[in-house]
Backbone as JSON, one array per atom type, in Angstrom:
{
  "sequence": "XXXXXXXXXXXXXXXXXXXXXXXXXXXXXXXXXXXXXXXXXXXXXXXXXXXXXXXXXXXXXXXXXXXXXXXXXXXXXXXXXXXXXXXXXXXXXXXXXXXXXXXXXXXXXXXXXXXXXXXXXXXXXXXXXXXXXXXXXXXXXXXXXXXXXXXXXXXXXXXXXXXXXXXXXXXXXXXXXXXXXXXXXXXXXXXXXXXXXXXXXXXXXXXXXXXXXXXXXXXXXXXXXXXXXXXXXXX",
  "N": [[6.91, -19.68, -42.34], [9.41, -18.42, -41.78], [8.75, -16.17, -40.33], [7.48, -17.61, -38.23], [9.23, -18.76, -36.77], [10.71, -16.98, -36.1], [9.5, -14.79, -34.52], [9.04, -16.88, -32.16], [11.27, -16.89, -30.93], [12.15, -14.38, -30.01], [10.06, -14.62, -28.28], [11.22, -16.56, -26.49], [13.37, -14.88, -25.88], [12.74, -12.51, -24.34], [11.05, -14.19, -22.24], [13.27, -15.66, -21.17], [15.16, -13.14, -20.22], [13.4, -11.84, -18.91], [13.84, -13.81, -16.87], [15.77, -13.74, -15.91], [16.44, -11.12, -15.34], [14.44, -11.62, -13.01], [15.87, -13.0, -11.47], [18.48, -11.63, -10.45], [16.42, -9.54, -9.17], [15.98, -10.76, -7.13], [18.8, -11.01, -5.57], [19.5, -8.91, -5.44], [17.45, -7.78, -3.26], [18.22, -9.28, -1.33], [19.96, -7.91, 0.22], [19.54, -5.12, -0.32], [17.07, -2.75, 1.65], [13.74, -3.4, 0.33], [12.45, -0.83, -0.68], [9.64, 0.17, -1.6], [6.19, -1.54, -2.35], [4.13, -3.59, -5.41], [1.59, -3.33, -3.67], [1.22, -1.21, -2.09], [1.6, 1.06, -3.52], [-0.71, 0.79, -5.26], [-2.78, 0.65, -3.52], [-1.85, 3.78, -3.05], [-2.82, 4.86, -5.45], [-5.55, 4.35, -5.15], [-6.11, 5.59, -3.2], [-5.21, 8.54, -4.64], [-7.69, 10.49, -5.18], [-8.45, 11.67, -3.0], [-7.17, 14.2, 0.04], [-5.42, 13.94, 1.47], [-2.1, 12.02, 1.55], [-1.82, 8.9, 2.6], [0.17, 7.83, 3.69], [2.73, 5.32, 5.38], [5.68, 3.84, 6.34], [8.29, 2.63, 7.43], [11.31, 1.0, 7.22], [12.82, -1.09, 9.08], [15.79, -2.93, 10.43], [16.12, -6.25, 11.1], [16.77, -6.69, 13.61], [15.81, -4.78, 15.25], [13.08, -5.25, 15.38], [11.12, -6.23, 16.95], [10.86, -9.52, 19.55], [8.63, -10.73, 20.25], [6.79, -9.77, 18.6], [8.1, -11.13, 16.04], [7.69, -13.64, 16.51], [4.74, -13.51, 16.84], [3.38, -13.73, 15.08], [4.66, -15.89, 13.38], [3.28, -17.48, 14.97], [0.65, -17.0, 14.27], [0.52, -17.04, 11.34], [1.72, -18.68, 10.46], [2.71, -21.38, 11.04], [4.84, -23.44, 10.59], [6.44, -22.31, 9.39], [9.37, -22.1, 10.48], [9.85, -24.62, 9.14], [8.91, -25.8, 6.93], [10.12, -25.2, 3.2], [8.63, -23.62, 1.54], [5.94, -23.85, 1.03], [4.01, -25.25, 2.65], [2.66, -28.11, 3.21], [0.84, -30.33, 4.41], [-0.57, -28.43, 5.56], [-2.08, -27.43, 3.35], [-3.02, -29.83, 1.85], [-5.05, -29.74, 4.24], [-6.58, -27.42, 4.17], [-7.88, -27.72, 1.02], [-9.34, -30.41, 1.59], [-11.62, -29.16, 3.58], [-12.28, -26.5, 1.75], [-13.15, -28.21, -0.42], [-15.09, -29.21, 1.17], [-16.92, -27.65, 1.32], [-17.17, -25.9, 3.21], [-16.14, -23.2, 5.01], [-13.96, -21.45, 3.3], [-10.8, -21.47, 3.53], [-7.56, -20.35, 3.35], [-4.1, -20.89, 2.55], [-1.62, -20.08, 2.56], [2.26, -19.73, 2.9], [4.51, -17.4, 5.29], [7.07, -17.29, 3.72], [5.0, -17.53, 1.12], [3.0, -15.44, 0.85], [5.69, -13.68, 1.26], [6.61, -13.36, -1.06], [4.76, -12.71, -2.56], [3.92, -10.11, -1.28], [5.79, -8.24, -2.05], [6.38, -8.72, -4.78], [4.62, -8.9, -6.61], [1.32, -8.59, -7.49], [-1.98, -7.79, -6.09], [-3.97, -9.99, -6.48], [-6.72, -12.27, -7.01], [-5.91, -15.14, -9.47], [-5.24, -18.28, -11.41], [-2.26, -17.31, -12.97], [-1.33, -15.57, -11.27], [-0.95, -16.84, -9.25], [0.73, -18.78, -10.18], [3.17, -17.42, -10.2], [3.74, -16.2, -8.12], [4.22, -18.46, -6.74], [6.88, -19.32, -8.33], [8.09, -17.05, -7.11], [8.44, -17.7, -4.41], [9.49, -20.02, -4.33], [12.02, -19.11, -5.1], [13.05, -17.17, -3.57], [13.3, -18.41, -1.02], [15.26, -20.03, -2.03], [17.44, -18.29, -2.34], [17.84, -16.35, 0.26], [18.11, -16.51, 3.44], [16.0, -17.61, 6.37], [15.46, -15.71, 8.31], [15.91, -13.1, 6.82], [13.87, -13.06, 4.71], [11.62, -13.39, 6.78], [12.74, -10.53, 7.86], [12.14, -9.07, 5.87], [9.17, -9.41, 5.01], [8.16, -8.85, 7.58], [8.83, -5.85, 7.25], [7.3, -5.21, 4.86], [4.61, -5.58, 4.77], [0.61, -4.88, 4.62], [-0.74, -3.6, 7.93], [-2.45, -1.83, 8.61], [-4.62, 0.69, 7.73], [-2.38, 2.52, 5.53], [-1.04, 1.8, 6.22], [2.51, -0.04, 6.95], [4.74, -2.49, 7.51], [6.35, -3.24, 10.18], [7.5, -1.4, 11.92], [6.68, 1.34, 11.31], [3.04, 0.18, 11.89], [3.88, -0.02, 14.8], [4.11, 1.98, 15.6], [1.77, 3.8, 14.9], [0.15, 2.33, 15.84], [0.58, 1.58, 18.74], [1.67, 3.51, 19.36], [4.56, 3.84, 19.51], [7.64, 2.69, 19.4], [9.38, -0.52, 17.2], [10.81, -2.32, 17.77], [9.79, -2.36, 20.99], [7.47, -3.36, 21.15], [5.03, -5.07, 23.2], [4.84, -8.78, 24.54], [1.73, -8.8, 24.26], [0.55, -6.6, 23.25], [2.15, -7.03, 20.15], [0.49, -9.25, 19.56], [-1.88, -8.28, 19.61], [-1.09, -6.58, 16.84], [-0.51, -9.03, 14.91], [-3.15, -10.2, 15.26], [-5.09, -8.52, 12.98], [-3.6, -9.18, 10.61], [-4.97, -10.81, 8.78], [-7.08, -9.24, 7.27], [-6.78, -6.3, 7.39], [-7.27, -3.59, 6.79], [-9.61, -4.31, 7.77], [-9.53, -4.6, 10.53], [-9.02, -3.35, 13.58], [-6.22, -2.86, 15.81], [-6.12, -2.02, 18.47], [-8.03, 0.71, 20.16], [-9.43, -2.85, 20.94], [-11.66, -5.11, 19.28], [-13.85, -7.61, 20.3], [-13.54, -10.21, 18.72], [-10.99, -9.83, 18.1], [-10.02, -9.66, 20.16], [-10.27, -12.17, 20.59], [-9.26, -13.79, 19.3], [-6.16, -12.44, 19.55], [-6.02, -13.3, 22.1], [-5.34, -15.97, 21.73], [-3.95, -16.48, 19.82], [-1.4, -15.62, 22.22], [-1.37, -17.69, 23.79], [-0.6, -20.03, 21.71], [1.69, -18.7, 21.73], [3.13, -19.32, 23.6], [3.12, -22.11, 23.89], [4.44, -22.23, 21.65], [7.71, -22.24, 21.41], [11.12, -21.88, 21.11], [12.21, -18.93, 18.79], [14.5, -20.34, 16.35], [16.26, -19.24, 15.0], [17.1, -17.06, 16.44], [17.65, -14.88, 19.25], [16.46, -14.85, 22.97], [16.59, -11.58, 22.52], [15.94, -10.81, 20.64], [18.59, -11.4, 18.8], [20.72, -11.82, 16.78], [21.88, -15.66, 16.6]],
  "CA": [[8.46, -20.47, -41.36], [10.68, -17.64, -40.53], [8.34, -15.38, -39.26], [7.51, -18.08, -37.01], [10.54, -18.47, -36.08], [11.22, -15.37, -35.4], [8.44, -14.66, -33.77], [9.01, -18.05, -30.46], [13.01, -16.58, -30.6], [12.19, -12.89, -29.59], [9.7, -14.67, -26.89], [12.19, -16.72, -26.42], [14.99, -13.52, -25.08], [11.47, -12.17, -23.46], [11.08, -14.97, -21.01], [15.45, -15.28, -21.05], [15.82, -12.4, -19.71], [12.74, -11.68, -17.35], [14.41, -14.69, -16.14], [17.24, -12.93, -15.31], [15.64, -10.06, -14.12], [13.9, -11.69, -11.71], [16.77, -13.39, -10.31], [19.32, -10.36, -9.99], [16.0, -8.59, -8.24], [15.55, -11.51, -4.89], [19.57, -11.37, -5.23], [19.51, -7.5, -5.08], [16.83, -7.57, -2.26], [18.83, -10.58, -0.17], [20.29, -7.97, 1.1], [18.94, -3.81, -0.4], [15.71, -2.91, 1.96], [12.7, -3.12, -0.37], [11.68, 0.52, -1.24], [8.26, 0.43, -1.88], [5.73, -2.69, -2.72], [2.97, -3.07, -5.8], [0.56, -2.73, -3.46], [1.9, 0.2, -1.48], [1.54, 1.64, -5.39], [-2.04, 0.24, -5.82], [-3.22, 1.71, -2.35], [-1.34, 5.37, -3.19], [-3.48, 5.39, -6.5], [-6.72, 4.74, -4.51], [-5.86, 7.51, -2.88], [-5.49, 9.56, -5.28], [-8.69, 11.3, -5.0], [-8.32, 11.99, -1.49], [-6.64, 15.23, 0.32], [-3.72, 13.03, 2.68], [-1.58, 10.58, 1.53], [-1.29, 8.61, 4.86], [1.19, 5.71, 3.19], [3.6, 5.2, 6.22], [6.3, 3.19, 5.38], [9.09, 3.0, 7.99], [12.52, -0.31, 7.31], [14.25, -1.21, 10.04], [16.74, -4.17, 10.15], [15.52, -7.36, 11.99], [17.02, -6.52, 15.3], [14.97, -3.51, 15.99], [11.69, -5.73, 15.44], [10.41, -6.98, 18.77], [10.86, -10.82, 19.3], [7.16, -10.66, 20.52], [6.41, -9.19, 16.59], [8.38, -12.61, 14.96], [7.09, -14.6, 17.27], [3.2, -13.75, 17.51], [2.77, -13.86, 13.21], [4.58, -17.35, 12.81], [1.91, -18.64, 15.47], [-0.67, -16.48, 13.91], [-0.22, -16.84, 10.15], [2.68, -20.17, 9.56], [3.81, -22.39, 12.71], [5.51, -24.68, 10.38], [7.31, -21.43, 8.65], [11.2, -22.28, 10.21], [10.49, -25.89, 8.9], [8.67, -26.14, 5.65], [10.18, -25.18, 2.24], [8.12, -22.15, 1.18], [5.18, -24.36, 1.0], [3.1, -26.33, 3.27], [1.97, -29.4, 1.95], [-0.53, -30.42, 5.34], [-2.03, -27.3, 5.2], [-2.58, -27.05, 1.55], [-4.37, -30.56, 1.91], [-6.45, -29.69, 4.93], [-7.22, -26.09, 2.94], [-8.29, -28.08, 0.06], [-10.42, -31.13, 1.98], [-12.08, -27.88, 4.1], [-12.41, -25.85, 0.63], [-14.42, -29.16, -0.95], [-16.67, -29.79, 1.78], [-18.07, -26.58, 0.96], [-17.16, -25.07, 4.24], [-15.7, -21.17, 5.03], [-13.15, -20.79, 2.55], [-9.98, -21.26, 4.23], [-6.12, -20.31, 2.42], [-2.7, -22.23, 2.92], [-0.47, -19.67, 2.25], [2.95, -19.38, 4.22], [4.85, -16.34, 5.21], [7.11, -17.49, 1.78], [4.42, -17.27, -0.55], [3.55, -14.25, 1.01], [6.05, -12.65, 1.47], [6.72, -13.12, -2.27], [3.31, -12.36, -3.21], [3.87, -8.56, -1.16], [7.18, -8.17, -2.24], [7.2, -9.14, -6.55], [3.61, -9.33, -7.43], [-0.13, -7.5, -7.3], [-3.01, -8.47, -5.07], [-5.06, -10.33, -7.34], [-6.91, -14.29, -6.93], [-6.02, -15.52, -10.24], [-4.13, -18.8, -11.4], [-1.82, -17.19, -13.64], [-0.61, -14.91, -10.18], [-0.99, -18.19, -8.67], [2.57, -19.22, -10.73], [4.23, -16.56, -10.68], [3.68, -16.39, -6.84], [5.02, -20.35, -6.54], [8.18, -19.15, -8.9], [9.16, -16.04, -6.42], [8.4, -18.17, -3.69], [10.9, -21.1, -4.51], [13.49, -17.89, -5.29], [13.65, -16.22, -1.79], [13.66, -20.04, 0.3], [16.82, -20.88, -2.17], [18.48, -17.08, -1.75], [17.52, -15.76, 0.85], [17.81, -16.97, 4.42], [14.57, -17.62, 6.9], [15.72, -14.67, 9.05], [15.67, -12.24, 5.68], [12.11, -13.81, 4.39], [10.86, -12.78, 8.45], [12.56, -9.35, 7.98], [10.71, -8.18, 4.32], [8.01, -9.67, 5.84], [7.74, -7.46, 9.03], [8.73, -4.93, 6.78], [6.29, -4.89, 4.02], [3.19, -6.32, 4.61], [0.09, -3.74, 5.39], [-0.73, -4.09, 8.99], [-3.08, -0.92, 8.36], [-4.6, 1.81, 6.77], [-1.92, 2.71, 4.9], [0.49, 1.34, 7.39], [3.35, -1.02, 6.47], [5.54, -2.79, 8.26], [6.25, -3.36, 11.69], [7.63, 0.39, 13.12], [4.92, 2.42, 11.05], [2.7, 0.09, 12.74], [3.67, 0.07, 16.36], [4.19, 3.61, 15.71], [0.25, 3.83, 14.16], [-1.12, 1.3, 16.85], [1.11, 1.8, 19.63], [2.43, 5.38, 19.26], [6.07, 3.15, 20.13], [9.01, 1.83, 18.89], [8.57, -2.03, 16.96], [11.56, -2.67, 19.08], [9.46, -2.45, 22.97], [6.38, -4.01, 21.41], [5.07, -6.31, 24.54], [3.27, -9.96, 23.29], [-0.01, -8.54, 24.04], [0.52, -5.63, 21.52], [2.44, -8.43, 19.51], [-0.15, -9.8, 18.92], [-2.91, -7.51, 19.02], [-1.24, -6.66, 15.57], [-0.59, -10.02, 14.21], [-4.35, -10.34, 14.76], [-5.34, -8.5, 12.05], [-2.79, -9.4, 9.77], [-5.72, -11.08, 7.65], [-7.98, -7.85, 6.91], [-5.63, -5.23, 8.92], [-8.17, -2.43, 6.75], [-10.87, -3.67, 8.82], [-9.67, -4.38, 11.52], [-7.79, -2.55, 14.31], [-5.03, -3.77, 16.76], [-6.17, -0.87, 19.85], [-8.22, -0.66, 20.4], [-9.83, -4.1, 19.76], [-13.42, -5.33, 19.0], [-14.28, -8.46, 20.82], [-13.27, -11.2, 18.21], [-9.88, -9.39, 18.05], [-9.83, -10.43, 21.39], [-10.14, -13.88, 21.31], [-7.21, -14.03, 18.46], [-5.25, -12.17, 20.43], [-5.85, -13.95, 23.46], [-5.07, -17.38, 21.49], [-2.43, -16.57, 19.39], [-0.79, -15.49, 22.97], [-1.26, -18.87, 24.2], [0.6, -20.21, 20.9], [3.4, -18.03, 21.49], [3.73, -20.37, 24.89], [3.16, -23.61, 23.28], [5.6, -22.88, 20.4], [9.17, -21.8, 22.24], [12.14, -20.48, 21.01], [12.7, -19.25, 17.3], [15.71, -21.81, 16.21], [17.35, -18.39, 14.58], [17.46, -15.34, 17.55], [18.31, -15.4, 21.23], [15.18, -13.73, 22.93], [16.36, -10.23, 22.94], [15.9, -10.87, 18.84], [19.55, -11.22, 18.11], [21.24, -13.07, 16.09], [22.69, -16.23, 17.67]],
  "C": [[9.09, -19.24, -40.61], [9.85, -16.69, -39.93], [7.34, -15.85, -38.29], [8.47, -18.53, -36.56], [10.65, -17.75, -35.15], [10.83, -14.49, -34.15], [8.99, -15.72, -32.05], [10.59, -17.75, -30.68], [12.73, -15.44, -29.9], [10.85, -13.58, -27.97], [10.27, -15.56, -26.04], [12.91, -15.59, -25.62], [13.45, -12.78, -24.64], [12.02, -12.73, -22.14], [12.29, -15.42, -20.75], [15.7, -13.98, -20.02], [14.4, -11.08, -18.63], [13.14, -12.67, -16.52], [15.53, -14.29, -15.0], [16.57, -11.73, -14.7], [15.13, -10.2, -12.99], [14.42, -12.41, -10.46], [17.43, -12.54, -9.4], [18.84, -9.67, -9.04], [16.64, -8.75, -6.58], [17.31, -11.2, -5.02], [19.96, -9.71, -4.53], [19.01, -7.62, -3.49], [17.52, -8.91, -0.81], [19.81, -9.2, 1.17], [19.94, -6.07, 1.51], [17.69, -4.13, 0.24], [14.72, -2.35, 0.82], [11.86, -1.47, -0.11], [9.95, 0.66, -1.01], [7.94, -1.45, -2.47], [4.63, -2.56, -4.17], [1.89, -2.4, -4.36], [0.41, -1.77, -2.37], [1.25, 1.38, -2.82], [-0.15, 1.57, -5.42], [-3.12, 1.01, -4.49], [-3.44, 3.42, -2.66], [-2.46, 5.48, -4.07], [-5.05, 5.69, -6.18], [-7.16, 5.63, -4.01], [-6.25, 8.14, -3.35], [-6.21, 10.39, -4.99], [-8.87, 12.13, -3.4], [-6.89, 13.21, -1.0], [-4.61, 15.47, 0.96], [-3.72, 12.05, 2.05], [-1.04, 9.6, 2.65], [-0.44, 7.8, 4.57], [2.24, 6.35, 4.84], [4.41, 3.87, 6.03], [7.94, 3.23, 6.53], [10.68, 1.47, 8.23], [12.93, 0.28, 8.39], [14.57, -2.69, 9.75], [15.5, -5.47, 11.36], [15.88, -7.4, 13.85], [16.51, -5.32, 16.41], [13.42, -3.48, 15.43], [11.58, -6.42, 16.89], [10.43, -8.76, 18.14], [9.46, -11.17, 19.51], [6.61, -11.25, 19.33], [6.26, -11.36, 16.25], [7.52, -13.94, 15.8], [5.51, -15.05, 17.09], [3.03, -13.66, 15.91], [3.42, -14.96, 12.6], [3.31, -18.27, 13.83], [0.81, -18.23, 14.74], [-1.33, -16.71, 12.53], [0.69, -18.59, 9.56], [3.41, -20.5, 10.87], [4.6, -23.11, 12.19], [6.78, -23.77, 9.48], [9.18, -21.8, 8.96], [11.12, -24.39, 9.36], [10.56, -26.25, 7.34], [9.81, -25.27, 4.36], [10.12, -23.42, 1.22], [7.22, -22.77, 1.28], [4.75, -25.54, 2.16], [1.96, -27.14, 3.24], [0.5, -30.11, 3.13], [-1.31, -29.08, 5.01], [-2.68, -27.05, 4.12], [-3.27, -28.09, 1.64], [-5.29, -30.56, 2.55], [-7.36, -27.92, 4.43], [-8.04, -26.95, 2.14], [-9.08, -29.0, 0.6], [-11.52, -30.1, 2.67], [-13.07, -27.02, 2.12], [-14.1, -27.01, 0.15], [-15.53, -29.85, -0.49], [-17.66, -28.67, 1.6], [-17.94, -25.06, 2.05], [-16.44, -24.0, 3.78], [-14.34, -21.69, 4.95], [-11.81, -20.4, 2.62], [-8.62, -20.98, 3.39], [-4.64, -21.5, 2.85], [-1.54, -20.75, 2.68], [0.82, -19.34, 3.45], [3.37, -18.2, 4.25], [5.86, -16.29, 4.09], [6.42, -16.57, 1.55], [3.88, -15.76, 0.54], [4.07, -13.09, 0.93], [6.62, -12.25, -0.49], [5.32, -12.82, -3.02], [3.61, -10.56, -3.21], [4.45, -8.11, -2.21], [7.12, -7.66, -3.98], [5.6, -9.0, -6.75], [2.7, -8.44, -6.77], [-1.28, -8.85, -6.46], [-4.33, -9.29, -6.16], [-5.04, -12.15, -7.02], [-6.88, -14.55, -8.64], [-5.1, -16.81, -10.35], [-2.56, -18.3, -11.62], [-0.44, -16.68, -12.18], [-0.01, -15.88, -9.39], [0.7, -18.88, -8.58], [3.58, -18.76, -10.03], [4.65, -16.24, -8.49], [4.23, -17.79, -5.76], [6.57, -19.92, -7.3], [9.16, -17.98, -8.04], [9.48, -16.75, -4.67], [9.07, -19.64, -3.55], [11.99, -20.49, -4.63], [13.98, -17.78, -4.55], [14.02, -17.45, -0.94], [14.67, -20.16, -0.34], [17.67, -19.6, -2.2], [18.59, -16.59, -0.36], [17.22, -16.87, 2.38], [16.56, -16.87, 5.34], [14.57, -16.24, 7.84], [15.0, -13.76, 7.63], [14.1, -12.59, 5.89], [11.78, -13.07, 5.73], [11.07, -11.28, 7.76], [12.18, -8.18, 6.98], [9.92, -8.76, 4.65], [7.29, -8.79, 6.43], [8.24, -6.32, 8.45], [7.95, -4.11, 5.48], [4.96, -5.03, 3.82], [2.39, -5.03, 5.33], [-0.83, -4.16, 6.22], [-1.72, -2.51, 9.05], [-3.8, -0.26, 8.05], [-3.45, 2.29, 6.28], [-0.73, 2.7, 6.18], [1.15, 0.21, 6.81], [4.79, -1.0, 7.11], [5.35, -2.5, 9.86], [6.58, -2.03, 12.49], [6.44, 0.97, 12.97], [3.8, 1.74, 12.18], [2.21, -0.18, 14.0], [3.54, 1.43, 16.74], [2.68, 4.45, 16.11], [-0.01, 3.3, 15.73], [-0.96, 1.79, 18.61], [1.81, 2.95, 20.64], [3.99, 4.6, 20.17], [6.78, 1.99, 19.75], [9.13, 0.01, 18.76], [9.7, -2.57, 17.73], [10.99, -3.14, 20.64], [8.31, -2.79, 22.41], [6.18, -5.1, 22.9], [4.5, -7.55, 23.59], [2.32, -9.77, 23.79], [-0.24, -7.1, 22.94], [1.22, -6.33, 20.67], [1.82, -8.65, 19.01], [-1.14, -9.55, 18.43], [-2.45, -7.29, 17.44], [-0.92, -7.81, 14.47], [-1.95, -10.66, 13.81], [-5.57, -9.9, 14.25], [-5.33, -8.25, 11.1], [-4.24, -9.7, 8.51], [-6.45, -10.16, 7.27], [-7.5, -6.85, 7.85], [-6.7, -3.76, 8.08], [-9.63, -2.45, 7.24], [-10.9, -4.11, 10.09], [-8.92, -3.88, 12.28], [-7.05, -3.26, 15.33], [-5.26, -2.86, 17.89], [-6.99, 0.18, 18.69], [-9.36, -1.9, 20.23], [-10.94, -4.38, 20.13], [-13.12, -6.63, 20.26], [-13.59, -9.65, 20.04], [-11.49, -11.04, 17.82], [-9.11, -9.73, 19.25], [-9.55, -11.76, 21.46], [-9.04, -13.83, 20.19], [-6.37, -13.63, 19.26], [-4.83, -12.88, 21.46], [-5.49, -15.85, 22.35], [-4.21, -17.85, 20.89], [-1.4, -16.2, 20.58], [-0.53, -16.8, 23.05], [-0.62, -20.34, 23.06], [1.12, -20.1, 21.3], [3.95, -18.95, 22.52], [4.06, -21.32, 24.66], [4.92, -23.69, 21.84], [7.31, -23.01, 21.0], [10.0, -21.23, 21.42], [12.15, -20.59, 19.04], [14.28, -19.54, 16.86], [16.6, -20.1, 15.56], [17.54, -16.5, 15.64], [17.34, -15.86, 18.6], [17.15, -14.53, 21.45], [15.27, -12.25, 22.75], [16.77, -9.73, 20.93], [17.23, -10.47, 18.1], [19.63, -12.37, 17.4], [22.14, -14.26, 17.2], [24.15, -15.79, 16.83]]
}
């Protein structure tokens, strides 16, 4: 009996300190740039047999990321980003109905969920990881601002082979800084996000060109991002 009590006490302590550590980590990353993500580590391991490490990752503040790119990824990935609290219930219900009908599987991950997954977790499909993703999404929505979530998202996501974040992507695809990206260039980068290892932002295929035109149209309909002015600066 004592052994069982000790065992559960030990498990409780581990869970408690893991909870404390996770909260502290999220609080720290509210201000500190994210230096590396689990996906970057995994990709480096996968490339360990190659002679050249192609990892590119240059953290820049959101003020140095084109307004066009911020708007393009919202229109492409999560048009309710500024309205929801981490989870788009309507999109989840729609995805569930489509998947139940046997149509092409569609996800409903928000930018907040993608940020939680990219920064704190690993790219695996499992209920356990999905549960952790839900937990970290709740934490970052509670502790970070929408602007900070967007800043971390655009500095952490994979945007090409060994390319992570807006600055590296702008340099890799268009030989310019992230702050200089035009509407068409931003839409091209946003259009490859579903599979950045397969698709190219420049030159584009007919499929990516179609996606790019759709994103540009949505950008015209969307209107103003309420946490920024047209120069990508805080109000």
